[in-house]
C-alpha positions in Angstrom: 82.7 34.6 127.2 85.2 34.5 124.3 82.4 35.4 121.8 81.5 38.3 124.1 85.1 39.6 124.3 85.4 39.2 120.6 82.3 41.2 120.1 83.5 43.9 122.5 86.8 44.1 120.6 85.1 44.3 117.2 82.9 47.1 118.5 85.9 49.0 120.0 87.7 48.7 116.6 84.7 50.0 114.7 84.3 52.9 117.1 88.0 53.6 117.0 88.0 53.7 113.2 84.9 55.9 113.2 86.5 58.2 115.8 89.6 58.6 113.6 87.4 59.2 110.6 85.4 61.8 112.5 88.5 63.4 113.8 90.1 63.7 110.4 86.9 65.2 109.1 86.7 67.6 112.0 90.4 68.6 112.1 91.0 68.9 108.4 92.7 67.1 105.6 96.1 66.3 107.1 96.9 63.5 109.5 97.2 64.4 113.1 100.1 62.8 114.9 100.3 62.0 118.7 102.3 65.1 119.4 100.3 67.4 117.2 97.9 70.3 117.9 95.6 72.0 115.5 95.4 75.5 114.1 91.8 76.5 113.8 91.7 79.6 111.6 88.9 82.1 111.3 89.8 84.3 108.2 88.1 87.4 106.9 88.9 90.6 104.9 88.4 94.0 106.6 87.6 97.4 105.1 86.1 100.5 106.6 85.8 98.6 109.9 83.5 96.0 108.3 84.4 92.3 107.9 83.6 91.1 104.4 84.1 87.8 102.7 82.3 88.1 99.3 81.5 91.0 97.0 77.9 89.7 97.1 77.6 90.1 100.8 75.1 92.7 101.9 77.4 95.0 103.8 76.8 98.8 104.5 74.4 98.8 101.5 77.2 97.8 99.1 79.4 100.9 99.9 82.2 98.8 100.9 82.0 95.7 98.7 81.0 97.8 95.7 84.6 99.1 95.5 86.2 95.7 94.9 86.1 92.7 92.7 85.2 89.3 94.0 88.7 87.9 93.6 90.1 90.5 96.1 87.6 90.0 99.0 86.5 86.5 98.6 88.8 84.8 101.2 88.5 81.5 99.4 90.7 83.0 96.7 93.4 84.1 99.2 96.8 82.3 99.6 97.5 81.0 103.1 101.0 80.4 104.4 102.0 78.9 107.7 105.6 79.3 108.8 107.5 77.6 111.7 109.2 80.5 113.6 112.5 78.8 114.6 113.3 77.3 111.2 111.4 79.7 108.9 110.1 76.7 107.1 106.8 77.0 105.3 104.9 74.0 106.7 101.7 74.8 104.9 100.8 76.9 101.8 97.9 76.9 99.4 94.6 78.5 98.5 92.2 78.8 101.3 89.6 77.0 99.2 91.9 74.0 99.0 92.7 73.9 102.7 89.2 73.9 103.9 87.6 70.7 105.1 84.2 69.4 104.1 82.6 71.6 106.7 84.2 74.7 105.3 86.7 75.1 108.2 90.5 75.7 108.0 91.9 73.2 110.4 95.6 72.5 110.0 97.4 69.9 112.2 100.8 71.2 113.4 103.5 69.9 115.7 104.0 71.7 119.0 105.9 75.0 118.6 105.7 78.7 117.5 104.3 79.7 114.2 103.2 82.6 112.0 100.3 82.6 109.6 99.7 85.1 106.8 97.0 85.4 104.1 96.9 87.7 101.1 94.8 88.2 97.9 97.8 88.4 95.6 101.6 88.9 95.6 101.3 92.7 96.0 104.2 93.4 98.4 106.4 95.1 95.8 103.8 96.6 93.5 104.4 100.4 93.4 101.0 101.5 92.1 98.0 99.4 91.0 94.3 99.6 90.4 94.1 96.4 92.4 93.9 96.6 96.2 96.4 94.6 98.2 94.9 92.8 101.2 97.1 91.1 103.8 96.9 89.7 107.3 99.7 88.2 109.5 99.7 86.9 113.0 101.9 84.7 115.3 100.6 82.0 117.5 101.7 78.8 119.5 100.5 75.3 119.2 100.3 72.8 122.2 100.1 69.0 121.9 96.5 67.8 121.7 95.1 71.4 121.8 93.1 73.2 119.2 94.5 76.8 118.8 92.0 79.4 117.4 93.4 82.2 115.4 91.2 85.1 114.2 93.0 86.6 111.2 91.8 89.8 109.5 93.3 90.7 106.1 93.4 94.5 105.9 94.4 97.0 103.2 98.2 96.8 103.1 98.6 99.8 100.8 97.7 103.5 100.6 94.5 104.3 98.7 94.3 107.5 96.7 91.3 109.0 94.8 91.0 112.3 93.0 87.8 114.4 92.9 86.8 117.9 91.8 84.5 120.4 93.5 81.7 122.3 91.7 83.7 125.6 92.3 86.7 124.0 90.5 84.7 122.9 87.5 83.1 126.4 87.2 86.5 128.1 87.3 88.8 125.8 85.4 89.0 123.8 82.2 89.0 120.0 82.2 92.6 119.7 81.0 94.0 119.5 84.5 96.6 116.9 85.6 97.5 115.9 89.2 100.6 113.7 89.7 100.6 112.0 93.2 103.9 110.7 94.6 104.4 108.5 97.7 108.0 109.7 98.0 109.5 106.3 97.1 109.1 106.1 93.4 105.3 105.3 93.2 103.6 108.0 91.1 100.2 108.1 89.4 98.8 110.9 87.1 95.2 111.8 87.5 93.1 113.5 84.9 89.4 113.8 84.0 89.6 110.3 82.5 90.3 108.6 85.8 88.4 110.9 88.1 86.9 109.2 91.2 89.0 106.0 90.5 90.9 104.5 93.3 94.6 103.7 93.0 96.7 101.7 95.5 100.2 102.9 96.3 102.9 100.9 98.0 103.1 102.0 101.7 106.5 103.9 102.0 108.8 103.5 105.0 109.1 106.3 107.4 107.1 108.8 105.3 104.5 111.1 106.7 103.1 112.7 103.5 102.1 112.5 99.9 103.1 115.0 97.3 100.9 116.4 94.5 102.0 118.3 91.4 99.0 120.1 89.9 98.6 121.8 86.5 95.4 123.5 85.5 94.1 126.2 83.2 91.5 128.7 84.2 88.4 129.3 82.1 90.0 132.6 81.1 93.1 130.8 79.8 95.6 131.4 82.7 97.8 128.4 83.4 98.5 127.5 87.0 101.2 125.1 88.3 101.2 124.2 91.9 103.0 121.7 94.1 101.5 120.6 97.4 102.6 118.4 100.4 99.7 116.6 102.0 100.9 115.8 105.6 99.3 113.2 107.6 98.3 114.6 111.0 100.7 113.7 113.9 97.8 112.8 116.1 96.3 110.4 113.6 94.2 107.5 114.6 96.3 104.8 116.3 99.2 107.1 116.8 100.6 106.4 113.3 102.0 109.8 112.1 103.7 108.0 109.1 101.7 106.7 106.2 100.3 103.2 106.9 98.6 100.5 105.1 94.9 101.2 105.1 95.2 105.0 104.8 92.7 106.2 102.2 93.1 109.7 100.8 90.4 111.5 98.7 92.0 114.6 97.2 89.5 117.2 95.8 90.6 120.1 93.6 88.8 123.3 94.5 88.8 127.0 93.5 90.6 128.8 96.4 89.7 132.4 96.1 90.0 134.9 93.3 90.8 138.5 92.6 89.8 140.7 89.6 92.9 139.5 87.8 93.7 136.1 89.0 92.2 132.9 90.3 93.8 130.3 92.6 93.3 126.6 93.1 93.6 124.6 96.3 93.1 121.1 97.8 90.6 119.6 100.2 91.7 116.2 101.5 89.8 113.6 103.5 91.7 110.8 105.1 89.9 107.5 106.1 91.5 104.9 108.3 89.9 101.9 106.6 90.8 99.5 109.5 88.2 101.2 111.7 86.2 103.2 109.1 86.9 106.6 110.6 87.3 109.7 108.3 88.9 113.0 109.1 89.5 116.1 107.1 93.2 116.9 106.7 93.6 120.4 108.4 94.6 123.3 106.1 97.9 123.7 107.9 98.8 120.2 106.9 98.6 121.0 103.2 101.7 122.9 102.3 101.8 124.7 98.9 104.9 125.4 96.9 104.2 127.3 93.7 104.8 130.6 91.9 104.1 133.7 93.9 100.7 135.0 92.8 99.8 138.6 93.5 96.7 138.8 95.8 94.1 141.5 95.4 95.4 144.8 96.8 99.0 143.5 97.1 102.0 144.8 95.1 103.6 142.4 92.7 107.1 141.2 93.4 109.4 144.1 92.5 112.2 141.7 91.5 110.0 140.1 88.9 111.1 141.1 85.3 108.9 143.7 83.7 108.5 141.9 80.5 108.3 138.2 81.2 106.7 137.5 77.7 108.1 139.0 74.5 107.1 138.7 70.9 109.0 139.2 67.6 106.8 139.4 64.5 103.7 140.1 66.4 101.5 142.0 65.9 101.7 141.9 62.1 99.6 142.9 59.1 100.1 141.4 55.6 98.5 142.1 52.3 98.1 139.9 49.3 95.9 139.2 46.3 93.5 136.3 45.8 95.3 133.4 44.1 98.8 134.3 45.3 101.1 131.4 46.3 103.2 133.6 48.5 102.7 136.4 51.0 105.2 139.2 50.8 107.3 139.9 53.9 105.8 137.0 55.8 107.9 136.1 58.9 107.7 133.6 61.7 106.7 134.7 65.2 109.3 134.2 67.9 108.0 133.9 71.5 110.1 134.2 74.6 108.7 133.5 78.1 111.1 133.4 81.0 108.8 131.4 83.2 108.0 128.9 80.5 105.1 128.9 78.0 102.2 127.2 79.7 99.5 128.1 77.1 99.6 129.2 73.5 96.0 129.8 72.4 95.4 130.3 68.7 92.0 131.9 67.8 91.1 132.2 64.1 88.5 134.6 62.9 87.5 136.5 59.8 87.1 135.1 56.3 89.3 132.1 56.8 87.3 130.9 59.8 84.5 129.5 57.8 86.9 127.4 55.7 88.8 125.7 58.5 87.0 122.5 57.8 89.3 122.1 54.8 92.3 121.6 57.1 90.2 120.1 59.9 91.2 122.7 62.6 88.9 124.2 65.2 88.6 128.0 65.5 90.4 128.0 68.8 93.0 125.6 70.1 95.9 125.6 72.6 99.2 124.6 71.1 100.3 123.4 74.5 97.4 121.2 75.2 95.9 119.4 72.1 94.0 116.3 71.8 95.4 113.7 69.3 93.3 114.7 66.4 94.2 118.4 66.6 97.8 117.6 67.4 98.1 115.5 64.2 96.7 118.3 62.1 98.9 121.0 63.6 102.1 118.8 63.2 101.0 118.0 59.6 100.8 121.8 58.8 104.3 122.1 60.3 103.2 124.6 62.9 105.0 122.6 65.6 107.1 119.5 65.6 106.5 116.5 67.9 109.5 117.4 70.1 108.4 121.0 70.4 104.9 119.9 71.4 106.3 117.7 74.2 108.3 120.7 75.6 105.3 123.1 75.3 102.9 120.5 76.9 105.3 120.1 79.8 105.4 123.9 80.3 109.2 124.0 80.1 109.7 125.7 76.8 111.0 129.3 77.2 111.7 130.1 73.5 109.5 129.0 70.6 109.4 130.0 67.0 105.9 129.7 65.6 106.2 128.9 61.9 102.9 130.2 60.6 104.0 130.4 56.9 102.6 127.1 55.9 99.2 128.0 57.2 99.0 131.6 56.2 99.9 131.0 52.5 96.7 128.9 52.2 94.6 132.0 52.8 94.9 133.8 49.4 94.3 130.4 47.7 90.9 129.9 49.3 89.8 133.4 50.2 88.6 135.8 47.5 88.7 139.0 49.5 88.6 140.3 53.1 90.5 140.0 56.4 91.5 136.9 58.2 92.8 137.2 61.7 95.1 134.9 63.8 95.2 135.9 67.5 98.0 134.4 69.5 97.6 134.5 73.3 100.5 133.3 75.5 100.4 132.6 79.2 103.3 131.8 81.5 101.1 130.9 84.5 101.2 134.5 85.9 101.1 136.9 82.9 99.3 136.7 79.6 100.2 138.5 76.4 98.5 138.4 73.0 98.7 139.9 69.6 97.1 139.6 66.1 98.3 138.6 62.7 96.0 140.0 60.0 96.1 138.9 56.5 94.1 141.1 54.0 93.2 139.5 50.7 92.4 141.9 47.8 90.2 140.6 45.1 92.0 139.6 41.9 91.6 142.0 39.1 89.7 140.7 36.2 
């Protein structure tokens, strides 16, 4: 009988030890106390209404996962934090991959009480603008002694997504030197150009803000500069009743040509808003896009009678000069003074005649805009002392109202390289509404033998 009881005891001990082993394996890596319960966490990332866990997952033909890097949607890379509500003590923190048990489950023993659990892909709470999306999920729950509490936690986009596009009508009517500066109203700004077209940026979600602002600068094919400010208002009846901007709001802003007259062309915006939590997309109504720009005369309407008659004036233009081949100076040569009360938005220089074929010597194109130059042309123009670096910054910003164009250092080269004939420099100035131009003609007479 004693042997039988001993055998029963031994078997009970083995079973008990095995049960503890199995329990630890089932419940996770931590030890489970007699008054503990267990958090059983089901974690995922959510975008466009689709649960995703890896960039390699076959989800909506890759439309969703193709937008993100593996590190941002693979939940194994996420940081998990469990906090006790009454003491605000972090009772568990670590990478999800480190907190999983051998069966790939997140099971965390916790004492009885109230808790919150959050997970995120990186510390993005205070990042103003980033190319990296910020996913976060947070939820409260309660733990009972001896009970497993299941929590389904979805990490959603916790920032505002913005992307810029252009329509075919815009590219047909405007040059590619446009800039769009988007502002969330709380210090988060991003400049969009042709170089980051169709690229997503992630703005910090502002507090109590119902709109984005966009400042647009563009030049029409004809050379007219347009500057426009727009307020993109989120509809008050938006999905979920969130009239203010919220994490997961995704804006696609498209520049478009918005009507034209014989003398002027306008631009506008078309904006789609997607609620990425549910994957629903709406078009922002036209009345929710409020424009604030210079008054532009429409076809058939009178211009503003209060507008000054001469908003652009020249001194020293038009002008004609005569010299002889080989001269080192041009008699009577003077600089051109330009005044534009609205600010000089474009200053196009077009070079023709005898000197045009020799521009390769100074590495200048036949036409360039002093207000909007690429780095190579800017370097050459500054080197020829046509403009200083500070002057260019003002001209590029469109805020310069008075500018002296010092053409002397360029024009004196003409009689040294041209044997005879006319060389013409056309200057065309636009202030965003009006355009005025004039020619400087240099006639080189052949040198007498």
